[in-house]
A tleap script that builds the chain and sets N, CA, C and O, in Angstrom:
source leaprc.protein.ff14SB
mol = sequence {
  NMET HIE ASP LEU LYS VAL GLU ILE GLU GLN
  GLU GLU ASP GLY ARG TRP ILE ALA GLU VAL
  THR ASN LEU PRO GLY VAL MET THR TYR GLY
  ARG THR GLN ASP GLU ALA MET ALA LYS VAL
  GLN ALA LEU ALA LEU ARG VAL VAL ALA ASP
  ARG LEU GLU HIE GLY GLU ALA GLY PRO ASP
  LEU LEU SER ILE SER PHE ALA ALA CALA
}
set mol.1.N position { 0.835 -1.175 0.000 }
set mol.1.CA position { 0.000 0.000 0.000 }
set mol.1.C position { 0.881 1.240 0.000 }
set mol.1.O position { 1.935 1.260 0.635 }
set mol.2.N position { 0.458 2.247 -0.696 }
set mol.2.CA position { 1.196 3.499 -0.813 }
set mol.2.C position { 0.416 4.596 -0.098 }
set mol.2.O position { -0.711 4.912 -0.479 }
set mol.3.N position { 1.015 5.175 0.935 }
set mol.3.CA position { 0.370 6.282 1.647 }
set mol.3.C position { 0.713 7.585 0.961 }
set mol.3.O position { 1.882 7.871 0.704 }
set mol.4.N position { -0.301 8.374 0.664 }
set mol.4.CA position { -0.092 9.708 0.122 }
set mol.4.C position { -0.197 10.685 1.280 }
set mol.4.O position { -1.261 10.836 1.880 }
set mol.5.N position { 0.898 11.340 1.589 }
set mol.5.CA position { 0.966 12.258 2.724 }
set mol.5.C position { 0.395 13.615 2.334 }
set mol.5.O position { 0.833 14.224 1.358 }
set mol.6.N position { -0.578 14.083 3.097 }
set mol.6.CA position { -1.208 15.372 2.838 }
set mol.6.C position { -0.805 16.344 3.934 }
set mol.6.O position { -1.016 16.089 5.119 }
set mol.7.N position { -0.218 17.466 3.519 }
set mol.7.CA position { 0.067 18.554 4.447 }
set mol.7.C position { -0.979 19.633 4.194 }
set mol.7.O position { -1.262 19.982 3.048 }
set mol.8.N position { -1.544 20.153 5.269 }
set mol.8.CA position { -2.586 21.160 5.131 }
set mol.8.C position { -2.338 22.272 6.140 }
set mol.8.O position { -2.020 22.016 7.301 }
set mol.9.N position { -2.487 23.505 5.680 }
set mol.9.CA position { -2.304 24.635 6.580 }
set mol.9.C position { -3.125 25.817 6.092 }
set mol.9.O position { -3.531 25.878 4.931 }
set mol.10.N position { -3.359 26.745 6.993 }
set mol.10.CA position { -4.148 27.921 6.660 }
set mol.10.C position { -3.223 29.075 6.271 }
set mol.10.O position { -2.250 29.369 6.966 }
set mol.11.N position { -3.540 29.712 5.163 }
set mol.11.CA position { -2.786 30.853 4.682 }
set mol.11.C position { -3.191 32.109 5.466 }
set mol.11.O position { -4.203 32.108 6.167 }
set mol.12.N position { -2.411 33.156 5.345 }
set mol.12.CA position { -2.700 34.406 6.050 }
set mol.12.C position { -4.025 35.018 5.616 }
set mol.12.O position { -4.675 35.704 6.405 }
set mol.13.N position { -4.432 34.780 4.374 }
set mol.13.CA position { -5.696 35.346 3.887 }
set mol.13.C position { -6.914 34.502 4.278 }
set mol.13.O position { -8.037 34.819 3.885 }
set mol.14.N position { -6.702 33.445 5.039 }
set mol.14.CA position { -7.797 32.614 5.524 }
set mol.14.C position { -8.051 31.365 4.711 }
set mol.14.O position { -8.713 30.443 5.187 }
set mol.15.N position { -7.535 31.314 3.482 }
set mol.15.CA position { -7.719 30.108 2.671 }
set mol.15.C position { -6.896 28.970 3.242 }
set mol.15.O position { -5.910 29.189 3.947 }
set mol.16.N position { -7.313 27.753 2.928 }
set mol.16.CA position { -6.565 26.561 3.316 }
set mol.16.C position { -5.854 26.027 2.085 }
set mol.16.O position { -6.414 26.025 0.988 }
set mol.17.N position { -4.629 25.579 2.265 }
set mol.17.CA position { -3.862 24.972 1.192 }
set mol.17.C position { -3.525 23.540 1.606 }
set mol.17.O position { -3.087 23.282 2.727 }
set mol.18.N position { -3.741 22.627 0.676 }
set mol.18.CA position { -3.439 21.215 0.927 }
set mol.18.C position { -2.521 20.726 -0.180 }
set mol.18.O position { -2.704 21.067 -1.349 }
set mol.19.N position { -1.533 19.924 0.196 }
set mol.19.CA position { -0.549 19.423 -0.756 }
set mol.19.C position { -0.254 17.958 -0.465 }
set mol.19.O position { -0.066 17.569 0.687 }
set mol.20.N position { -0.216 17.158 -1.514 }
set mol.20.CA position { 0.238 15.770 -1.401 }
set mol.20.C position { 1.741 15.813 -1.636 }
set mol.20.O position { 2.202 15.994 -2.763 }
set mol.21.N position { 2.489 15.645 -0.566 }
set mol.21.CA position { 3.931 15.878 -0.623 }
set mol.21.C position { 4.682 14.895 -1.509 }
set mol.21.O position { 5.734 15.240 -2.047 }
set mol.22.N position { 4.172 13.690 -1.673 }
set mol.22.CA position { 4.896 12.711 -2.491 }
set mol.22.C position { 4.341 12.594 -3.915 }
set mol.22.O position { 4.648 11.637 -4.627 }
set mol.23.N position { 3.520 13.575 -4.329 }
set mol.23.CA position { 3.103 13.704 -5.726 }
set mol.23.C position { 3.351 15.154 -6.132 }
set mol.23.O position { 2.490 16.007 -5.914 }
set mol.24.N position { 4.497 15.446 -6.710 }
set mol.24.CA position { 4.847 16.831 -7.038 }
set mol.24.C position { 3.761 17.532 -7.850 }
set mol.24.O position { 3.230 16.977 -8.812 }
set mol.25.N position { 3.444 18.749 -7.452 }
set mol.25.CA position { 2.469 19.556 -8.170 }
set mol.25.C position { 1.036 19.363 -7.739 }
set mol.25.O position { 0.150 20.078 -8.208 }
set mol.26.N position { 0.783 18.409 -6.853 }
set mol.26.CA position { -0.589 18.162 -6.402 }
set mol.26.C position { -0.848 19.035 -5.177 }
set mol.26.O position { -0.509 18.680 -4.048 }
set mol.27.N position { -1.467 20.201 -5.442 }
set mol.27.CA position { -1.716 21.193 -4.408 }
set mol.27.C position { -3.017 21.919 -4.755 }
set mol.27.O position { -3.255 22.257 -5.914 }
set mol.28.N position { -3.850 22.153 -3.748 }
set mol.28.CA position { -5.108 22.856 -3.977 }
set mol.28.C position { -5.405 23.803 -2.826 }
set mol.28.O position { -4.847 23.689 -1.734 }
set mol.29.N position { -6.297 24.735 -3.104 }
set mol.29.CA position { -6.808 25.655 -2.085 }
set mol.29.C position { -8.278 25.369 -1.836 }
set mol.29.O position { -8.977 24.843 -2.702 }
set mol.30.N position { -8.737 25.722 -0.641 }
set mol.30.CA position { -10.147 25.635 -0.318 }
set mol.30.C position { -10.523 26.697 0.691 }
set mol.30.O position { -9.674 27.211 1.419 }
set mol.31.N position { -11.817 27.022 0.729 }
set mol.31.CA position { -12.288 28.001 1.708 }
set mol.31.C position { -12.270 27.438 3.121 }
set mol.31.O position { -12.154 28.176 4.099 }
set mol.32.N position { -12.388 26.102 3.209 }
set mol.32.CA position { -12.338 25.424 4.501 }
set mol.32.C position { -11.293 24.320 4.433 }
set mol.32.O position { -10.844 23.933 3.354 }
set mol.33.N position { -10.918 23.822 5.603 }
set mol.33.CA position { -9.960 22.725 5.654 }
set mol.33.C position { -10.521 21.497 4.942 }
set mol.33.O position { -9.806 20.824 4.199 }
set mol.34.N position { -11.792 21.208 5.168 }
set mol.34.CA position { -12.414 20.039 4.535 }
set mol.34.C position { -12.464 20.176 3.013 }
set mol.34.O position { -12.249 19.204 2.288 }
set mol.35.N position { -12.751 21.391 2.534 }
set mol.35.CA position { -12.806 21.605 1.095 }
set mol.35.C position { -11.427 21.425 0.463 }
set mol.35.O position { -11.306 20.788 -0.583 }
set mol.36.N position { -10.403 21.973 1.081 }
set mol.36.CA position { -9.038 21.817 0.561 }
set mol.36.C position { -8.630 20.346 0.548 }
set mol.36.O position { -8.005 19.883 -0.406 }
set mol.37.N position { -8.979 19.617 1.596 }
set mol.37.CA position { -8.640 18.189 1.678 }
set mol.37.C position { -9.368 17.402 0.592 }
set mol.37.O position { -8.761 16.553 -0.061 }
set mol.38.N position { -10.642 17.665 0.391 }
set mol.38.CA position { -11.405 16.950 -0.633 }
set mol.38.C position { -10.844 17.230 -2.022 }
set mol.38.O position { -10.721 16.320 -2.841 }
set mol.39.N position { -10.505 18.488 -2.286 }
set mol.39.CA position { -9.970 18.847 -3.593 }
set mol.39.C position { -8.617 18.199 -3.852 }
set mol.39.O position { -8.365 17.722 -4.958 }
set mol.40.N position { -7.744 18.173 -2.850 }
set mol.40.CA position { -6.415 17.599 -3.072 }
set mol.40.C position { -6.488 16.085 -3.230 }
set mol.40.O position { -5.706 15.507 -3.986 }
set mol.41.N position { -7.404 15.443 -2.538 }
set mol.41.CA position { -7.568 14.000 -2.717 }
set mol.41.C position { -8.077 13.690 -4.123 }
set mol.41.O position { -7.604 12.753 -4.767 }
set mol.42.N position { -9.040 14.475 -4.594 }
set mol.42.CA position { -9.573 14.260 -5.941 }
set mol.42.C position { -8.487 14.476 -6.993 }
set mol.42.O position { -8.369 13.693 -7.935 }
set mol.43.N position { -7.698 15.532 -6.834 }
set mol.43.CA position { -6.618 15.803 -7.780 }
set mol.43.C position { -5.579 14.689 -7.750 }
set mol.43.O position { -5.107 14.258 -8.802 }
set mol.44.N position { -5.223 14.223 -6.575 }
set mol.44.CA position { -4.245 13.143 -6.453 }
set mol.44.C position { -4.740 11.881 -7.155 }
set mol.44.O position { -3.967 11.205 -7.833 }
set mol.45.N position { -6.008 11.564 -6.996 }
set mol.45.CA position { -6.550 10.377 -7.655 }
set mol.45.C position { -6.546 10.526 -9.171 }
set mol.45.O position { -6.311 9.552 -9.886 }
set mol.46.N position { -6.806 11.749 -9.676 }
set mol.46.CA position { -6.732 11.977 -11.120 }
set mol.46.C position { -5.299 11.806 -11.628 }
set mol.46.O position { -5.089 11.228 -12.695 }
set mol.47.N position { -4.319 12.300 -10.879 }
set mol.47.CA position { -2.915 12.164 -11.266 }
set mol.47.C position { -2.511 10.689 -11.277 }
set mol.47.O position { -1.860 10.229 -12.215 }
set mol.48.N position { -2.895 9.952 -10.239 }
set mol.48.CA position { -2.572 8.524 -10.176 }
set mol.48.C position { -3.244 7.775 -11.327 }
set mol.48.O position { -2.618 6.922 -11.956 }
set mol.49.N position { -4.512 8.085 -11.607 }
set mol.49.CA position { -5.221 7.426 -12.710 }
set mol.49.C position { -4.532 7.702 -14.039 }
set mol.49.O position { -4.414 6.804 -14.873 }
set mol.50.N position { -4.074 8.937 -14.246 }
set mol.50.CA position { -3.374 9.289 -15.472 }
set mol.50.C position { -2.066 8.501 -15.594 }
set mol.50.O position { -1.726 8.011 -16.671 }
set mol.51.N position { -1.347 8.385 -14.493 }
set mol.51.CA position { -0.091 7.623 -14.517 }
set mol.51.C position { -0.352 6.154 -14.809 }
set mol.51.O position { 0.396 5.530 -15.563 }
set mol.52.N position { -1.401 5.596 -14.224 }
set mol.52.CA position { -1.747 4.193 -14.492 }
set mol.52.C position { -2.116 4.011 -15.961 }
set mol.52.O position { -1.686 3.050 -16.599 }
set mol.53.N position { -2.906 4.929 -16.490 }
set mol.53.CA position { -3.355 4.837 -17.877 }
set mol.53.C position { -2.189 4.888 -18.868 }
set mol.53.O position { -2.231 4.253 -19.922 }
set mol.54.N position { -1.162 5.642 -18.522 }
set mol.54.CA position { -0.025 5.795 -19.414 }
set mol.54.C position { 1.153 4.898 -19.051 }
set mol.54.O position { 2.250 5.067 -19.584 }
set mol.55.N position { 0.934 3.947 -18.151 }
set mol.55.CA position { 1.971 2.986 -17.790 }
set mol.55.C position { 3.130 3.594 -17.023 }
set mol.55.O position { 4.235 3.051 -17.041 }
set mol.56.N position { 2.897 4.716 -16.346 }
set mol.56.CA position { 3.958 5.411 -15.622 }
set mol.56.C position { 3.954 5.117 -14.123 }
set mol.56.O position { 4.822 5.602 -13.398 }
set mol.57.N position { 2.999 4.339 -13.656 }
set mol.57.CA position { 2.883 4.065 -12.226 }
set mol.57.C position { 3.480 2.709 -11.901 }
set mol.57.O position { 3.325 1.745 -12.651 }
set mol.58.N position { 4.159 2.654 -10.776 }
set mol.58.CA position { 4.672 1.387 -10.303 }
set mol.58.C position { 3.586 0.642 -9.539 }
set mol.58.O position { 2.496 1.179 -9.338 }
set mol.59.N position { 3.859 -0.562 -9.120 }
set mol.59.CA position { 2.860 -1.362 -8.410 }
set mol.59.C position { 2.444 -0.751 -7.075 }
set mol.59.O position { 1.382 -1.090 -6.553 }
set mol.60.N position { 3.264 0.147 -6.508 }
set mol.60.CA position { 2.914 0.765 -5.226 }
set mol.60.C position { 1.713 1.692 -5.341 }
set mol.60.O position { 1.084 1.993 -4.326 }
set mol.61.N position { 1.372 2.155 -6.541 }
set mol.61.CA position { 0.228 3.046 -6.698 }
set mol.61.C position { -1.071 2.307 -6.985 }
set mol.61.O position { -2.103 2.940 -7.209 }
set mol.62.N position { -1.036 0.985 -6.981 }
set mol.62.CA position { -2.259 0.228 -7.212 }
set mol.62.C position { -3.147 0.190 -5.986 }
set mol.62.O position { -4.347 -0.064 -6.097 }
set mol.63.N position { -2.579 0.437 -4.824 }
set mol.63.CA position { -3.340 0.485 -3.580 }
set mol.63.C position { -2.828 1.676 -2.786 }
set mol.63.O position { -1.684 1.683 -2.332 }
set mol.64.N position { -3.685 2.689 -2.620 }
set mol.64.CA position { -3.232 3.915 -1.957 }
set mol.64.C position { -4.167 4.284 -0.816 }
set mol.64.O position { -5.326 3.868 -0.781 }
set mol.65.N position { -3.650 5.059 0.101 }
set mol.65.CA position { -4.456 5.641 1.175 }
set mol.65.C position { -3.923 7.026 1.453 }
set mol.65.O position { -2.777 7.336 1.130 }
set mol.66.N position { -4.758 7.864 2.056 }
set mol.66.CA position { -4.358 9.219 2.399 }
set mol.66.C position { -4.095 9.300 3.892 }
set mol.66.O position { -4.851 8.755 4.697 }
set mol.67.N position { -3.013 9.987 4.257 }
set mol.67.CA position { -2.668 10.178 5.662 }
set mol.67.C position { -2.291 11.641 5.874 }
set mol.67.O position { -1.471 12.196 5.142 }
set mol.68.N position { -2.897 12.252 6.878 }
set mol.68.CA position { -2.538 13.637 7.202 }
set mol.68.C position { -1.151 13.666 7.804 }
set mol.68.O position { -0.817 12.853 8.666 }
set mol.69.N position { -0.353 14.601 7.347 }
set mol.69.CA position { 1.016 14.711 7.853 }
set mol.69.C position { 1.078 15.745 8.952 }
set mol.69.O position { 2.147 15.988 9.511 }
savepdb mol mol.pdb
quit
């Protein structure tokens, strides 16, 4: 199983930013912590699906889970 580590924090302007640290470029903003988390998980799954479709994913991405860092 491959854990995708999510770091989440609140910006000075009040928005929340969430990033999957082990998938470069997977970062989203949300008005709430829950919204940012939902968006980053959805984006991460799209990135993983794209990698699987193009044969770029190793076997570790066949089973994934999200863990807050």
